[in-house]
Backbone as CSV, one residue per row, in Angstrom:
resi,resn,N_x,N_y,N_z,CA_x,CA_y,CA_z,C_x,C_y,C_z
1,MET,113.629,116.725,142.661,113.778,115.647,141.681,113.455,114.337,142.352
2,ASP,112.528,113.588,141.757,112.118,112.290,142.308,112.698,111.147,141.487
3,VAL,113.387,110.208,142.131,113.986,109.059,141.475,113.350,107.790,141.996
4,THR,112.651,107.065,141.109,111.916,105.862,141.508,112.453,104.639,140.779
5,PRO,113.028,103.669,141.516,113.468,102.450,140.808,112.357,101.784,140.036
6,ILE,112.724,101.170,138.918,111.737,100.495,138.069,111.395,99.156,138.702
7,PRO,110.129,98.904,138.984,109.730,97.649,139.650,110.099,96.458,138.799
8,GLY,110.574,95.367,139.437,110.838,94.118,138.743,112.122,94.083,137.984
9,SER,112.913,95.156,138.010,114.171,95.188,137.305,115.327,95.337,138.262
10,SER,116.467,94.740,137.975,117.616,94.823,138.835,118.308,96.156,138.735
11,PHE,117.982,96.952,137.724,118.513,98.309,137.608,117.514,99.143,136.795
12,GLY,117.788,100.470,136.732,116.889,101.375,136.030,116.018,102.126,136.983
13,ALA,115.723,103.397,136.645,114.842,104.243,137.474,114.190,105.291,136.609
14,VAL,113.014,105.769,137.070,112.324,106.892,136.404,112.562,108.137,137.213
15,VAL,112.920,109.202,136.523,113.215,110.493,137.149,112.189,111.530,136.734
16,ARG,111.550,112.152,137.703,110.611,113.236,137.451,111.077,114.510,138.163
17,GLY,110.760,115.640,137.548,111.116,116.903,138.158,112.518,117.411,137.858
18,ALA,113.183,116.801,136.892,114.523,117.266,136.515,114.442,118.386,135.505
19,THR,115.398,119.266,135.506,115.482,120.330,134.530,116.160,119.841,133.270
20,ILE,115.450,119.790,132.193,116.020,119.347,130.915,116.205,120.516,129.949
21,SER,115.169,121.303,129.831,115.167,122.421,128.881,115.245,123.747,129.639
22,GLY,116.432,124.116,130.040,116.578,125.367,130.797,117.817,125.313,131.638
23,ASP,117.934,126.284,132.532,119.095,126.376,133.416,119.063,125.260,134.442
24,ILE,120.164,124.538,134.546,120.274,123.441,135.483,121.348,123.757,136.494
25,THR,121.120,123.492,137.741,122.068,123.872,138.787,123.136,122.783,138.959
26,PRO,124.317,123.154,139.510,125.302,122.133,139.796,124.784,121.036,140.713
27,ARG,123.906,121.354,141.653,123.339,120.360,142.535,122.502,119.359,141.758
28,GLU,121.672,119.874,140.775,120.867,118.970,139.968,121.752,118.060,139.140
29,ILE,122.842,118.598,138.575,123.756,117.802,137.799,124.337,116.674,138.629
30,GLU,124.742,116.984,139.841,125.306,115.953,140.713,124.260,114.939,141.130
31,GLU,123.023,115.367,141.335,121.957,114.421,141.661,121.700,113.471,140.504
32,ILE,121.773,113.968,139.283,121.584,113.108,138.113,122.755,112.128,138.014
33,TRP,124.002,112.599,138.238,125.117,111.677,138.237,124.941,110.575,139.244
34,GLN,124.509,110.936,140.448,124.314,109.936,141.500,123.246,108.937,141.109
35,ALA,122.144,109.401,140.494,121.092,108.469,140.061,121.599,107.546,138.996
36,LEU,122.407,108.093,138.060,122.945,107.246,136.980,123.924,106.224,137.560
37,ASP,124.801,106.660,138.467,125.765,105.720,139.054,125.094,104.575,139.787
38,GLU,123.947,104.864,140.412,123.236,103.857,141.160,122.358,102.952,140.282
39,HIS,121.728,103.553,139.265,120.690,102.818,138.514,121.092,102.474,137.108
40,LEU,122.203,103.010,136.553,122.738,102.716,135.217,121.886,103.223,134.059
41,VAL,120.570,103.146,134.170,119.665,103.671,133.157,118.602,104.498,133.868
42,ILE,118.446,105.770,133.455,117.407,106.579,134.091,116.520,107.169,132.955
43,VAL,115.240,107.180,133.246,114.214,107.581,132.296,113.587,108.882,132.760
44,PHE,113.827,109.974,132.063,113.224,111.251,132.437,111.820,111.342,131.860
45,ARG,110.900,111.713,132.731,109.518,111.917,132.320,108.966,113.193,132.980
46,GLY,107.888,113.731,132.377,107.244,114.888,132.962,107.923,116.196,132.673
47,HIS,108.737,116.252,131.608,109.456,117.439,131.224,108.986,117.925,129.876
48,ASP,109.312,119.152,129.532,109.051,119.686,128.188,110.063,119.059,127.231
49,ASP,109.593,118.679,126.034,110.510,118.116,125.046,111.575,119.151,124.688
50,PRO,112.827,118.775,124.785,113.894,119.769,124.456,114.037,119.926,122.940
51,THR,114.432,121.114,122.514,114.832,121.331,121.140,116.172,120.616,120.932
52,ASP,116.618,120.551,119.682,117.916,119.963,119.406,119.006,120.684,120.188
53,THR,118.964,122.010,120.190,119.983,122.788,120.921,119.903,122.499,122.395
54,GLN,118.703,122.452,122.958,118.553,122.183,124.391,119.011,120.776,124.748
55,LEU,118.779,119.802,123.826,119.216,118.438,124.115,120.725,118.372,124.188
56,MET,121.395,119.085,123.303,122.863,119.092,123.340,123.385,119.874,124.550
57,GLU,122.708,120.973,124.902,123.115,121.720,126.087,123.017,120.843,127.363
58,PHE,121.899,120.097,127.425,121.739,119.200,128.588,122.831,118.134,128.594
59,GLY,123.055,117.505,127.468,124.069,116.437,127.381,125.471,116.934,127.738
60,ARG,125.778,118.140,127.351,127.162,118.664,127.600,127.464,118.902,129.047
61,HIS,126.432,118.925,129.905,126.738,118.967,131.325,127.374,117.651,131.819
62,PHE,127.382,116.629,130.970,127.873,115.310,131.371,129.005,114.828,130.467
63,GLY,129.619,115.762,129.736,130.782,115.393,128.946,130.731,115.993,127.560
64,HIS,131.789,115.752,126.800,131.897,116.271,125.431,131.058,115.417,124.503
65,ILE,130.285,116.086,123.626,129.486,115.408,122.611,130.217,115.551,121.277
66,PRO,130.732,114.457,120.716,131.418,114.553,119.447,130.465,114.583,118.277
67,ARG,130.932,114.965,117.133,130.159,114.816,115.893,130.016,113.325,115.610
68,THR,128.962,112.950,114.942,128.781,111.549,114.598,129.773,111.149,113.472
69,GLY,130.157,112.140,112.656,131.013,111.834,111.504,130.245,111.211,110.357
70,LEU,128.896,111.103,110.472,128.103,110.520,109.418,127.793,111.520,108.323
71,THR,127.846,111.052,107.111,127.450,111.893,105.970,125.944,111.760,105.693
72,ASN,125.298,110.815,106.321,123.860,110.627,106.174,123.345,109.970,107.423
73,GLY,122.262,110.486,108.000,121.687,109.867,109.174,121.752,110.737,110.413
74,ALA,122.565,111.845,110.339,122.662,112.783,111.438,121.744,113.988,111.135
75,SER,121.500,114.780,112.164,120.723,115.990,111.972,121.481,116.934,111.016
76,PRO,120.788,117.461,110.010,121.472,118.358,109.072,122.034,119.635,109.758
77,GLU,121.386,120.069,110.833,121.819,121.299,111.530,122.848,120.978,112.633
78,HIS,122.787,119.805,113.224,123.654,119.423,114.326,124.161,118.000,114.082
79,ASN,125.357,117.881,113.505,125.868,116.544,113.220,126.094,115.704,114.473
80,GLU,126.105,116.342,115.639,126.276,115.608,116.896,125.056,114.744,117.223
81,ILE,123.902,115.075,116.628,122.672,114.360,116.914,122.428,113.279,115.869
82,LEU,122.351,112.056,116.303,122.034,110.943,115.406,120.511,110.790,115.355
83,ILE,119.966,110.686,114.171,118.548,110.449,113.972,118.358,108.953,113.762
84,ILE,117.611,108.337,114.651,117.324,106.909,114.534,115.887,106.778,114.010
85,SER,115.780,106.338,112.743,114.471,106.328,112.124,114.466,105.391,110.912
86,ASN,113.288,104.841,110.637,113.077,104.035,109.434,112.400,104.822,108.329
87,ILE,112.128,106.123,108.541,111.307,106.918,107.629,112.125,107.304,106.403
88,VAL,111.497,107.241,105.267,112.085,107.670,103.992,111.371,108.927,103.479
89,GLU,112.130,109.968,103.178,111.568,111.176,102.638,112.334,111.547,101.347
90,ASN,111.588,111.849,100.312,112.181,112.173,99.011,113.156,111.094,98.566
91,GLY,112.800,109.832,98.828,113.608,108.721,98.353,114.861,108.462,99.200
92,ARG,114.997,109.101,100.348,116.193,108.941,101.154,115.828,108.786,102.620
93,ARG,116.541,107.870,103.286,116.326,107.688,104.712,116.703,108.947,105.477
94,ILE,115.916,109.372,106.446,116.248,110.532,107.232,117.126,110.197,108.432
95,GLY,117.287,108.897,108.710,118.117,108.481,109.844,118.712,107.141,109.591
96,VAL,119.115,106.504,110.693,119.685,105.137,110.620,118.867,104.222,111.520
97,GLY,118.941,102.911,111.318,118.247,101.977,112.142,117.197,101.206,111.433
98,GLU,117.401,99.897,111.355,116.464,99.034,110.642,115.323,98.582,111.571
99,PRO,114.092,98.470,111.052,112.974,98.006,111.843,113.153,96.554,112.330
100,GLU,114.054,95.811,111.698,114.257,94.409,112.133,114.976,94.346,113.468
101,GLY,115.522,95.461,113.958,116.216,95.474,115.226,117.701,95.654,115.052
102,MET,118.419,95.748,116.151,119.862,95.966,116.135,120.522,95.136,117.213
103,ASP,121.670,94.539,116.916,122.359,93.670,117.823,122.945,94.464,119.008
104,TRP,123.370,93.751,120.041,123.915,94.361,121.227,125.201,95.084,120.938
105,HIS,125.358,96.293,121.565,126.552,97.098,121.339,126.635,98.191,122.404
106,THR,127.755,98.854,122.446,127.875,100.121,123.155,128.458,101.127,122.176
107,ASP,128.033,102.361,122.228,128.377,103.302,121.192,129.857,103.674,121.208
108,TYR,130.389,103.795,119.986,131.758,104.280,119.767,132.830,103.401,120.412
109,SER,132.569,102.120,120.612,133.626,101.254,121.116,134.717,101.100,120.085
110,PHE,134.446,101.449,118.813,135.440,101.351,117.731,136.330,102.583,117.667
111,ARG,136.084,103.579,118.553,136.919,104.785,118.605,137.850,104.719,119.829
112,PRO,138.989,105.414,119.793,139.859,105.449,120.954,139.262,106.193,122.138
113,ARG,138.403,107.188,121.900,137.702,107.883,122.968,136.282,107.330,122.998
114,VAL,136.082,106.405,123.938,134.814,105.640,123.924,133.692,106.436,124.597
115,ALA,132.468,105.968,124.390,131.279,106.634,124.940,131.264,106.502,126.475
116,GLN,130.843,107.583,127.083,130.629,107.614,128.542,129.138,107.519,128.879
117,ILE,128.342,108.405,128.271,126.911,108.475,128.562,126.144,108.520,127.237
118,GLY,124.993,107.862,127.193,124.117,107.943,126.035,122.797,108.624,126.413
119,PHE,122.211,109.321,125.453,120.907,109.976,125.654,120.055,109.659,124.424
120,LEU,118.850,109.154,124.659,117.890,108.903,123.552,116.576,109.598,123.894
121,ALA,116.104,110.412,122.940,114.854,111.156,123.149,113.830,110.696,122.137
122,ALA,112.654,110.242,122.639,111.606,109.781,121.727,110.934,110.936,121.050
123,VAL,110.759,110.843,119.738,110.045,111.857,118.949,108.720,111.310,118.418
124,GLU,108.795,110.128,117.768,107.633,109.493,117.201,107.815,107.996,117.364
125,LEU,106.720,107.301,117.811,106.818,105.903,118.152,105.822,105.091,117.335
126,PRO,106.145,103.806,117.083,105.172,102.941,116.382,103.850,102.839,117.154
127,VAL,102.744,103.017,116.495,101.467,103.031,117.199,101.126,101.680,117.793
128,SER,101.599,100.608,117.203,101.295,99.270,117.702,102.373,98.730,118.629
129,GLY,103.324,99.550,118.987,104.383,99.114,119.923,105.593,98.530,119.208
130,GLY,106.470,97.918,119.962,107.687,97.419,119.389,108.789,98.485,119.404
131,GLY,110.003,98.119,118.987,111.100,99.027,118.988,111.660,99.339,120.364
132,GLU,111.403,98.447,121.344,111.953,98.662,122.675,113.477,98.666,122.652
133,THR,114.064,99.342,123.632,115.507,99.347,123.791,115.860,98.549,125.050
134,ALA,116.714,97.507,124.872,117.094,96.660,126.001,118.512,96.983,126.408
135,PHE,118.743,96.902,127.720,120.054,97.207,128.303,120.470,96.000,129.174
136,THR,121.684,95.512,128.969,122.258,94.499,129.862,123.451,95.089,130.599
137,SER,123.506,94.842,131.893,124.571,95.385,132.728,125.855,94.543,132.552
138,THR,126.909,95.153,131.993,128.156,94.437,131.890,128.974,94.563,133.170
139,TYR,128.556,95.441,134.094,129.091,95.346,135.453,128.612,94.020,136.070
140,GLY,127.317,93.718,135.839,126.776,92.477,136.362,127.444,91.259,135.763
141,VAL,127.744,91.326,134.455,128.462,90.187,133.848,129.809,90.018,134.503
142,TYR,130.561,91.104,134.680,131.861,90.994,135.326,131.763,90.456,136.748
143,ASP,130.830,90.997,137.527,130.665,90.562,138.931,130.312,89.093,139.030
144,SER,129.648,88.548,138.033,129.183,87.153,138.103,130.284,86.172,137.722
145,LEU,131.405,86.646,137.176,132.482,85.735,136.765,133.278,85.249,137.984
146,PRO,133.801,84.018,137.936,134.691,83.567,139.024,135.889,84.498,139.148
147,ALA,136.431,84.573,140.334,137.546,85.520,140.585,138.749,85.243,139.682
148,ASP,139.050,83.976,139.432,140.229,83.676,138.603,139.971,84.062,137.153
149,VAL,138.738,83.935,136.696,138.407,84.335,135.328,138.489,85.866,135.187
150,ARG,137.956,86.577,136.196,138.047,88.035,136.158,139.508,88.466,136.053
151,GLU,140.365,87.802,136.837,141.793,88.189,136.857,142.422,87.931,135.493
152,SER,142.118,86.800,134.879,142.714,86.493,133.595,142.205,87.457,132.518
153,TYR,140.956,87.860,132.578,140.384,88.736,131.574,141.008,90.112,131.649
154,ARG,141.512,90.496,132.798,142.121,91.822,132.939,143.451,91.925,132.179
155,ALA,143.965,90.800,131.699,145.190,90.820,130.905,144.909,90.865,129.406
156,TYR,143.635,90.807,129.034,143.284,90.695,127.611,142.969,92.062,127.001
157,ARG,143.227,92.145,125.695,142.811,93.299,124.877,141.968,92.778,123.710
158,ALA,141.024,93.608,123.292,140.158,93.205,122.198,140.129,94.297,121.108
159,ARG,140.010,93.849,119.881,139.884,94.780,118.775,138.420,95.044,118.501
160,HIS,138.078,96.303,118.329,136.722,96.735,117.993,136.745,97.439,116.658
161,ALA,135.712,97.229,115.848,135.650,97.850,114.525,134.220,98.185,114.201
162,LEU,134.064,99.254,113.412,132.742,99.688,112.937,132.114,98.514,112.149
163,ARG,130.801,98.333,112.347,130.163,97.208,111.659,130.153,97.416,110.143
164,SER,130.248,96.352,109.440,130.293,96.417,107.957,129.076,97.119,107.399
165,GLY,129.319,97.844,106.326,128.224,98.552,105.677,128.106,100.010,106.058
166,TYR,128.850,100.429,107.091,128.789,101.839,107.512,130.000,102.650,107.068
167,GLU,131.006,101.974,106.490,132.205,102.680,106.094,131.919,103.823,105.121
168,ASP,130.963,103.593,104.205,130.708,104.589,103.165,129.912,105.768,103.663
169,VAL,129.435,105.789,104.923,128.729,106.959,105.426,129.512,107.650,106.550
170,ILE,130.740,107.240,106.790,131.605,107.928,107.761,132.567,108.833,107.006
171,GLU,132.708,110.050,107.440,133.624,110.953,106.757,135.030,110.346,106.679
172,GLU,135.597,110.387,105.525,136.860,109.673,105.255,137.973,110.062,106.215
173,GLU,138.046,111.337,106.598,139.161,111.795,107.451,139.141,111.111,108.808
174,TYR,138.035,110.545,109.240,137.945,109.914,110.537,138.113,108.411,110.475
175,GLN,138.299,107.835,109.300,138.418,106.397,109.184,139.841,105.916,109.486
176,GLY,139.946,104.607,109.780,141.249,104.003,110.050,141.361,103.501,111.473
177,GLU,142.426,102.754,111.759,142.650,102.250,113.115,143.473,103.245,113.905
178,VAL,142.959,103.578,115.122,143.640,104.461,116.038,143.546,103.846,117.422
179,SER,144.692,103.536,118.055,144.685,102.885,119.345,145.625,103.614,120.303
180,LEU,145.385,103.435,121.591,146.286,103.935,122.621,147.566,103.131,122.619
181,THR,148.654,103.747,123.104,149.908,103.005,123.207,149.826,102.056,124.382
182,ALA,150.809,101.145,124.451,150.835,100.157,125.526,150.984,100.824,126.889
183,ALA,151.587,101.995,126.919,151.776,102.699,128.186,150.508,103.490,128.588
184,GLY,149.480,103.427,127.741,148.270,104.107,128.068,148.241,105.567,127.702
185,LYS,149.236,105.990,126.926,149.288,107.388,126.467,148.729,107.455,125.066
186,ALA,147.767,108.328,124.895,147.085,108.401,123.590,147.866,109.295,122.644
187,PRO,147.834,108.969,121.367,148.327,109.918,120.358,147.362,111.053,120.285
188,GLU,147.717,112.080,119.521,146.804,113.194,119.312,145.626,112.721,118.460
189,VAL,144.484,112.562,119.103,143.318,112.083,118.365,142.190,113.056,118.544
190,GLN,141.430,113.229,117.481,140.237,114.037,117.550,139.089,113.178,118.117
191,PRO,138.077,113.777,118.699,136.972,113.002,119.289,136.315,112.049,118.297
192,GLU,136.282,112.398,117.020,135.607,111.564,116.022,136.497,110.550,115.375
193,ASP,137.801,110.551,115.723,138.755,109.698,114.989,138.511,108.224,115.223
194,GLY,138.789,107.426,114.170,138.881,105.985,114.278,137.600,105.230,113.957
195,THR,137.787,104.188,113.129,136.704,103.210,112.887,137.171,101.826,113.296
196,SER,138.364,101.734,113.911,138.873,100.492,114.462,139.889,100.840,115.528
197,THR,139.876,100.081,116.623,140.786,100.380,117.718,140.902,99.154,118.621
198,VAL,141.827,99.203,119.583,142.053,98.122,120.542,141.840,98.685,121.937
199,HIS,141.061,97.952,122.752,140.796,98.346,124.131,141.001,97.109,125.054
200,PRO,141.383,97.325,126.315,141.380,96.230,127.288,139.981,95.627,127.352
201,LEU,139.921,94.331,127.672,138.650,93.643,127.757,137.850,94.074,128.972
202,ILE,138.549,94.571,130.020,137.878,95.014,131.229,138.027,96.510,131.389
203,ALA,136.926,97.207,131.531,136.894,98.658,131.753,136.618,98.926,133.234
204,ARG,136.949,100.148,133.650,136.682,100.556,135.026,136.077,101.951,135.015
205,ASN,134.900,102.059,135.684,134.220,103.330,135.793,135.024,104.236,136.753
206,PRO,135.558,105.371,136.255,136.418,106.198,137.139,135.616,106.895,138.240
207,ARG,134.307,107.006,138.084,133.525,107.614,139.178,133.252,106.654,140.300
208,THR,132.922,105.402,139.958,132.479,104.444,140.959,133.496,103.362,141.296
209,GLY,134.421,103.124,140.384,135.384,102.018,140.540,134.867,100.677,140.087
210,ARG,133.588,100.618,139.640,133.038,99.349,139.179,133.721,98.891,137.886
211,ARG,133.913,97.615,137.748,134.517,97.091,136.521,133.450,96.402,135.688
212,ALA,133.670,96.461,134.366,132.728,95.893,133.415,133.464,95.119,132.329
213,VAL,132.826,94.129,131.790,133.341,93.446,130.588,133.047,94.346,129.412
214,TYR,134.115,94.813,128.721,133.912,95.760,127.629,134.045,95.006,126.292
215,ALA,132.926,94.411,125.899,132.863,93.679,124.631,131.413,93.635,124.212
216,ASN,131.183,93.644,122.899,129.808,93.589,122.402,129.776,92.880,121.086
217,PRO,128.675,92.165,120.776,128.591,91.347,119.559,128.706,92.164,118.268
218,LEU,128.279,93.442,118.269,128.269,94.195,117.036,129.643,94.628,116.587
219,ASN,130.501,94.975,117.564,131.756,95.629,117.191,133.015,94.919,117.662
220,THR,132.949,94.031,118.632,134.157,93.368,119.139,134.500,92.192,118.254
221,LYS,135.714,92.195,117.719,136.105,91.198,116.705,136.987,90.094,117.236
222,ARG,137.952,90.408,118.114,138.865,89.368,118.576,139.636,89.807,119.803
223,ILE,139.937,88.832,120.690,140.856,89.054,121.786,142.265,88.785,121.277
224,LEU,143.147,89.771,121.381,144.433,89.673,120.739,145.368,88.650,121.372
225,GLU,145.269,88.436,122.666,146.153,87.532,123.369,145.821,86.057,123.173
226,LEU,144.703,85.755,122.484,144.284,84.409,122.285,144.284,84.056,120.809
227,ASP,144.459,82.781,120.499,144.346,82.381,119.080,142.888,82.517,118.689
228,PRO,142.619,82.530,117.349,141.261,82.812,116.906,140.169,81.893,117.507
229,GLY,140.509,80.584,117.653,139.517,79.669,118.217,139.201,79.977,119.667
230,ALA,140.266,80.207,120.467,140.047,80.482,121.898,139.366,81.842,122.065
231,SER,139.755,82.827,121.245,139.107,84.138,121.300,137.629,84.026,121.004
232,GLY,137.295,83.304,119.941,135.912,83.139,119.578,135.104,82.449,120.678
233,ALA,135.700,81.462,121.374,134.986,80.773,122.417,134.711,81.706,123.607
234,VAL,135.703,82.497,124.017,135.492,83.460,125.130,134.455,84.471,124.775
235,LEU,134.536,85.048,123.578,133.575,86.072,123.186,132.159,85.492,123.065
236,LYS,132.068,84.286,122.521,130.743,83.657,122.415,130.100,83.466,123.770
237,GLU,130.901,83.056,124.753,130.378,82.866,126.102,129.931,84.189,126.725
238,LEU,130.725,85.220,126.509,130.363,86.542,127.022,129.113,87.104,126.344
239,PHE,129.078,86.936,125.020,127.941,87.490,124.281,126.653,86.779,124.633
240,ALA,126.740,85.531,125.065,125.552,84.783,125.442,124.875,85.342,126.678
241,ARG,125.635,86.179,127.437,125.018,86.757,128.645,124.099,87.935,128.300
242,ALA,124.248,88.524,127.115,123.384,89.619,126.712,121.926,89.199,126.725
243,GLY,121.125,89.973,127.377,119.694,89.678,127.462,119.272,88.784,128.625
244,GLU,120.217,88.310,129.439,119.832,87.500,130.588,118.868,88.300,131.454
245,PRO,117.744,87.742,131.796,116.723,88.509,132.548,117.238,89.170,133.798
246,ALA,118.101,88.495,134.560,118.568,89.059,135.826,119.518,90.231,135.614
247,LEU,120.027,90.379,134.386,121.009,91.423,134.099,120.468,92.468,133.119
248,THR,119.186,92.403,132.784,118.652,93.182,131.674,117.416,93.990,132.056
249,TYR,117.391,95.249,131.566,116.197,96.034,131.650,115.775,96.382,130.231
250,THR,114.515,96.146,129.883,113.994,96.457,128.561,113.043,97.632,128.672
251,HIS,113.375,98.705,127.977,112.581,99.942,128.095,111.493,99.994,126.995
252,THR,110.278,100.081,127.463,109.129,100.299,126.583,108.893,101.807,126.499
253,TRP,109.034,102.334,125.288,109.010,103.776,125.111,107.633,104.404,125.266
254,ARG,107.608,105.587,125.872,106.419,106.436,125.896,106.771,107.763,125.199
255,PRO,105.753,108.432,124.623,106.037,109.736,123.998,106.709,110.675,125.006
256,GLY,107.780,111.335,124.549,108.473,112.328,125.386,109.569,111.739,126.251
257,ASP,109.696,110.418,126.331,110.729,109.822,127.145,112.143,110.316,126.720
258,LEU,112.965,110.607,127.696,114.391,110.828,127.462,115.134,109.846,128.345
259,VAL,115.858,108.934,127.747,116.591,107.891,128.488,118.085,108.246,128.473
260,MET,118.693,108.171,129.612,120.108,108.432,129.824,120.739,107.160,130.410
261,TRP,121.876,106.731,129.895,122.441,105.478,130.401,123.965,105.482,130.421
262,ASP,124.500,104.644,131.274,125.951,104.427,131.430,126.434,103.548,130.293
263,GLN,127.190,104.155,129.381,127.668,103.396,128.239,128.807,102.444,128.572
264,LEU,129.542,102.741,129.647,130.678,101.884,129.987,130.223,100.589,130.623
265,GLY,129.158,100.639,131.365,128.721,99.471,132.144,127.508,98.777,131.631
266,THR,127.084,99.109,130.388,125.936,98.422,129.754,126.204,98.227,128.287
267,ILE,125.518,97.252,127.714,125.374,97.191,126.263,123.859,97.283,125.978
268,HIS,123.508,97.708,124.789,122.098,97.900,124.501,121.769,97.363,123.098
269,SER,120.514,97.081,122.893,120.022,96.598,121.604,118.649,97.130,121.351
270,ARG,118.225,97.085,120.085,116.879,97.540,119.715,116.076,96.349,119.226
271,LEU,114.849,96.243,119.763,113.955,95.150,119.355,113.223,95.532,118.073
272,PRO,112.735,94.576,117.307,112.054,94.880,116.039,110.727,95.633,116.240
273,PHE,110.276,96.248,115.166,108.945,96.847,115.121,108.420,96.755,113.691
274,ASP,107.167,97.072,113.526,106.495,96.966,112.238,107.126,97.988,111.269
275,PRO,107.724,97.530,110.149,108.373,98.457,109.220,107.392,99.410,108.553
276,ALA,106.117,99.099,108.603,105.139,99.999,107.982,104.810,101.210,108.883
277,GLU,105.276,101.155,110.132,104.988,102.242,111.087,106.197,103.114,111.260
278,ARG,105.964,104.343,111.675,107.024,105.362,111.827,107.634,105.316,113.204
279,ARG,108.976,105.528,113.225,109.679,105.599,114.506,110.826,106.603,114.329
280,ILE,110.880,107.570,115.236,111.978,108.573,115.231,112.437,108.798,116.674
281,LEU,113.742,108.687,116.874,114.352,109.081,118.142,115.604,109.904,117.822
282,ARG,115.951,110.781,118.753,117.185,111.574,118.660,118.199,111.046,119.660
283,LYS,119.429,110.957,119.245,120.482,110.387,120.130,121.711,111.301,120.156
284,VAL,122.257,111.529,121.373,123.521,112.155,121.527,124.335,111.302,122.515
285,VAL,125.623,111.363,122.382,126.543,110.558,123.199,127.678,111.435,123.714
286,THR,128.006,111.299,124.980,129.214,111.963,125.496,130.342,110.946,125.585
287,ILE,131.573,111.437,125.438,132.768,110.584,125.475,133.704,111.031,126.590
288,PHE,134.628,110.154,126.929,135.621,110.502,127.939,136.623,111.477,127.368
289,ASP,136.934,112.540,128.127,137.927,113.513,127.685,139.291,112.864,127.523
290,ASP,139.664,112.035,128.466,140.949,111.331,128.432,140.701,109.920,127.904
291,PRO,141.279,109.556,126.742,141.005,108.233,126.171,141.412,107.091,127.093
292,ALA,142.398,107.320,127.978,142.886,106.252,128.831,142.082,106.071,130.131
293,GLU,141.187,107.049,130.393,140.519,107.049,131.698,139.760,105.769,132.011
294,PRO,139.023,105.172,131.121,138.260,103.957,131.462,139.113,102.707,131.709
295,TRP,140.424,102.789,131.400,141.242,101.604,131.448,142.266,101.635,132.564
296,ARG,142.211,102.671,133.408,143.195,102.798,134.493,142.789,101.909,135.661
297,GLU,143.795,101.346,136.286,143.563,100.547,137.484,143.313,101.523,138.651
298,GLY,142.533,101.074,139.618,142.277,101.931,140.770,142.042,101.142,142.041
299,GLY,142.756,100.062,142.217,142.574,99.235,143.382,141.565,98.119,143.108
300,ALA,141.321,97.324,144.131,140.453,96.138,143.975,139.041,96.586,143.743
301,ALA,138.357,95.884,142.829,136.950,96.139,142.578,136.363,94.931,141.910
């Protein structure tokens, strides 16, 4: 397996020679983990396009893949697979995602069991380009903060909620606020539970010990320890870091690309594309088995 850093970017790498559709060895799995921990975003190329079943089998080597809980926009055969597309068939959208683009976010921050890894597989791309996916390192945002600010942020909690307009396409049994207790012990929650929750503002990657600012413009609503004005000011300052060139990698899609990324230490967004052109990608997400794992302290970092 060959891992080549992406020229001109502070993170990201292209991986060739990895097993995607077939038997993968424990050594290959660990090599992929190591590449992800080092580069945050890795782009698999030179492989056979996986079927839906193979895509999920590959993803499950890196954690549990929950159902999306969507009543429209997921694969009819595999609800775990989100279809990202602007295409309309028989008067109905086959997926989710507007051609105008999508604001910065990390997947499932509104659930108590947050996303660990994301996978996006290109199926059909706009012929004239556009629709790039941008990633900003929230590890980098945390590292760039003054030490006293980092320390104060570690005492904050933020509320996350599903963006407006999606409530009517989430299965009703999974809706509502579900949060961990103050002691860090989770109630009995299903992987798909929750459309609103509270998380610490600072997350910690349990594999590497790196800390990240866990907030995003799409889903983070308020810091609970601050009054609304002060909360808004802190979040506005943090959100302004999204897209900073030194902290951002923008992926220009090629046919067959499979992109894998660290959901805890990045936020991502989608750039606009021509609405008259077709775009289809398949997405699966793995989550942490233990809801409290990303929020545990583990020494200085």
